[in-house]
N, C-alpha and C positions, 0 to 999 in steps of 0.2 A: 591546551589550554588549560591556567591555573585557575585557583577558585574563586579569586578577585575579579579576575576577567570576564569567567564564567558568570557571575551574579550579576556586576554591572551590564553586562551583554543582554542578560535576561531580562532585566529591567527597562531595556532601550528596545526590546522587542528584535535584538539581531539574533544570528544563529551561534547556536551553541553546540557543544560534542555531545553532553546530555543535560539536565537536570540536576540542580544541585542536592549534594546528601549532608544535609545539617538540622538539628531539630533544637529550634530556638528555645522550647521547653524542653528543659530537664526531665529527667525522672526524679521523684522525691528521694531524700536521703535513705529512708526507707525501701524504695524498691529497688537502690543501687546494694543494699546490705542483702536484698532476698538474691539477687542477682551471684553476687560473692558466695553465697550460702549453699547455690545451685552449682554454680561450675565457671561463673565469669571470672577472669583474672585482671585486675590492672586499671585503669581509667576506662571508662564503658566505650567513650568516642572513639579511642582507639583501640580498643577490643573489636568493634565494628567496621571500623576502617572508615569513619568519618570526615568528610571536607573542614577544613578549616573555617569555613563560613564566617558567621560574622561576631567581632570584637569591639568589645565594649572598651572605650577609652578609657585609663584610668583617671577620671579625674573627680572632685570632690563638689556634687551639687547638692548637698544637702544642707544641716544645720550645723553652722560652726561658731561657736561649741556647740556640740549635739547635748543633747539632755543627759543625766547621768540616768544607767540603767538603776533601776531600785526594785528592789522585792519587799512589798505592803505586807503583806499576809501570806503563808504558807496554809493550805488547807488539805484535806485529806488525800484528793484529786488532782487538785488547781492550786493554784498562786493567785495572788493581785499583785501586778506590777507595772510601772512606767518605762517603756521603751526609750530607745534613743530619738526618737520623733516627736515625744513627749505627750504619748497616750497613754493614758491609765485602762489598764484590762485583765480579766480574767484567763487565762487559759491554761491547757492540762498540764502536769507535772511531766508527762511520758508521753511523747508521741506527738505527731504533727495535726493540729486542728485549727482552725478557723476559731479565733479566740471569740469572749464576749469583749465588746468595747464597753466602757464606763465613762470614761470624761477624755476631751479635748482641747487642745493648748490654747486656741484661739473660739471666742466667745462673743466679741464684739472687734469695735476699731481699735479701742485702745488695749486689746489681748492681742492685735494684732500687729499695732506699734511696735509693742516689745517683742514679740515672736520675730519680728522681721530685720532688729538686730543681730539675728544668728546669719542674716542673708547676705551678709555684704559679699558681694561677686569679686572685689578686689582683693579679699584674704590670700595673703601668697600662700596659703595651703591648700589651695584647691587644685591648682594647675603644678605638676613638676615641669622642673626646668631641663627634663633630659628627655623628654617625650620624642625625639626624634631619632635617639639612640633605642629607644626602648622597641620602635614599631618599624625600625629602618629593614629587618629582615623578613617580614611576616607578608605573607599573599592573602591576610585577611582581609574583609571588608568592614572597615573601621567608622566606627558609632560612635555618635557622642548621645549621651541620653541613655536612660533603662527604667526600670522600677526602681523607686516609685515616684518619678518626676513627670508631670502633665499639669493640665490644666484644673480641670475637673477631677482629676485623680489626685492630685495634690491637695486641693482645697478641701477634697474628702478627709485626708487624713489630718489635715488643719482643724476641721470643725465638727466632723461628724456627717455621715449622707444624710440623715434628717436635718440638720441645722442649715446641710448647705441649701439643700432643696429649696426649705422654707424662706431661705435669705435672698435666694433669686428676686423673691416677691415683697421681702420686707426690708432687704439691705441692699438692695440691686446695687449702687455707688460702691459700696465694700467691695463686691465682686466683683467688679469693675477693676477696681483699685489692686484689688491682688491676684488676679489673673495678669493684667495689664505690667504688675512690677516684678512679677514672675519670669514672664516673657522677655524682659528689658535684663534679666538677672541671666539667664540661662545665657543670653546671646551676649550679653559683656563676656561672659566665660568661654564661650565659643570662639570668640575672637581671639582672646589668649592662646587656646588652644589651634587655630589655622594659621597662627606667626609659627608654629614649629613643624606641624604636620598636616601632610592632605587628606581630609576625613572624607567619606565614600556618604554616609548615612546618619542622619539626625531621627531620634524614634523618639515619640512622647507616648505613656500611658496614662489611659484613660479610665478604662473597666467602666463606662459610664453608660451600657446596656443590658437590660436583665432579658428571663426568656419570654417577654413581651415587645422587646424594643428597648428605645431612647428612654433614660431617666427623666430627660428634661426634652422641650419639644424644640423642632426645628428653627422656630422664631429666637429664641433664644440661644442656641447656637450660634446661630448667625448675628447675633448682638455681641453677646459675650467672649464667643470663643474664636470664628473664624475670623476675625481682623488680626488675632494674635496668632496666628496658623499662616496667616498670608504673611504677618512680618517675618517669621522665622522661613517661609520659603523663598522670601526674598533674600534673607542673608544666605541661605543655601544656594541660590542662584549666583549671587556676587562670590562666593567661593567656591563654586563648580562642585557643589556635594549634588548628588544624583539622587539619590533616596531620601525619601519622607515619609516615615512609615509610623502607624498609630496601629497600640495594642487594646484593643474594648473585647472583654467576653459577651457571651449573650447574641442577642440579635440585633447586628450593627446594620442591615437591610437597609433604614432611616439613616444611617450614619454615612455613610458610602459616600452617594451621590453630595453632599454636603462638605464633609471632607477633603473628596477630589477637586471640588470646586476651587478650596483654596491652596492645591499644589500636593496633597498628600499622593503619593504613588505606591503606597503599600501598607496593605492591613492583615492584622492577624489578631487570632486564632480560628476563626469562625467554626462555633460550635455546634456539633451538629444536636445536640441534647435540645440546644434551641432553636432551629430549625434552621441553621444556614444548611445551605445547600452549594457549595463552590462551583459545580458546573453552572447553577443557574448565572452565580456573580459572574463567570467569566464569560459567560454570552455576552452580559448585558453591560460590561466593563470591561470591556478587553485591553484598552491601556494600566488596569490596576494591577499590581503583583498581589497574590493571593497567596499566602503561608499558611497550612495547615490544612484544616477540614478534614482530618481522617478521622473518624471516631476511636477514640481513645479506647471505648467500653468493648470495640471490639476485639480488641487485642488481649483481654483477660477471658475471654470464652474458648474457643478451639480456631484450629486451622481452617475446617470450612467457614468460620465467620469472620475471619482475616482474609481469606480469598473472597469474599461475599463485599465485603468493605473494599478493598482493592479494585475490585471490578466495578465496583461502584463510580470511582472518581478515575477511571482508566481514560476517559476524557481528556482529562487534565493534563497527562504524558504527552498529548499531540505537539509534535514542531508549532511554535509560533505563541502557546499559550504559557501567558508567565506566571508560572505557577512553582512554588518550594513547596513539596509533598513533606507534610510532617501530621503526628496528631496535634489533636486542637485543643491541647493544651499537657499540662505535667502527665506525666507518665506514673498512675499510681501504682501502690504495691501488689494488688489484683494480679498485676501482668506479673505471669511466671518469665523466667530467662528463657526457658525451652518456646514460650510463644513467642517472646521477643525477637528471639535467633529466627524463628520462620519468618517473620513478618521481616526483617532486615532482608533475610535472602531472596522473600516474592520482590520486596521493593527494588531491592536492586536489579532485579532480571527486569522489573518496568522501567528502569532509568535507562 
């Protein structure tokens, strides 16, 4: 059974030879640098013998033209800059941290219409014409969509979290217009891709939940988002695309039944620190493919902590459970190479 067959069979609840071994969330760059210093050689996936997993098809779903990168001001430890998404922010000069966001490109409908000029789905630069050649010899699950493209997620990058949340009340027509346009924009591009290759998965990035649950109410999700999710699901069904996945951090317990009602059949990463328990979700939603849910913080402690965490999720490895084991987000540089080697060794034994 090859990688693609294994993953697609898992999603459909069919028998498989073993659970897949791949992590959607990679180690931080600083983590990989640490592991190389501590003995790892080459690419981390190859070193640990990972499966091919899911491969994002190389298309452009972003702004064309992109905003020019600008460094506005260099300070002692930080810099003020504008990135390719048009977001003005303050970030560290050295190291990876979440920046402080200062200004966003959309403030009202007029600025949305200006930004929309960069979102032409028929721009020929979006879809390479040689996709069939690029992906003809892979056993990867081929996916359309990735970070930072979602309905709530992309609007948050356009407007900022605070302005977006307020605008559900003050500018609901604008929020409808933006979400509806983005959905049609993606589907138009997806149509061009499916003319060349068979796609297995469509992915939406949202990050719309925090430690205490969803950032917007179920009523808002039903009104603004689910009709567009259903439109994407209908496109997927028409093109025999079997996987429709959503990435949202935090406590996603409120979101699972809502998203599943619109055709979503995979979610991740199920952050343990936000109270997510994959054992409970697997019992409540047996038709949902669950990816992640292993506490990344256990990986930087010691082998005993790793053993305890794997024992906690051991029931997820039973036959028939639609589960792809993985840490519950990016692997931070606190995780030593020795600890990660131990984790992978034990994980492979469970597989």
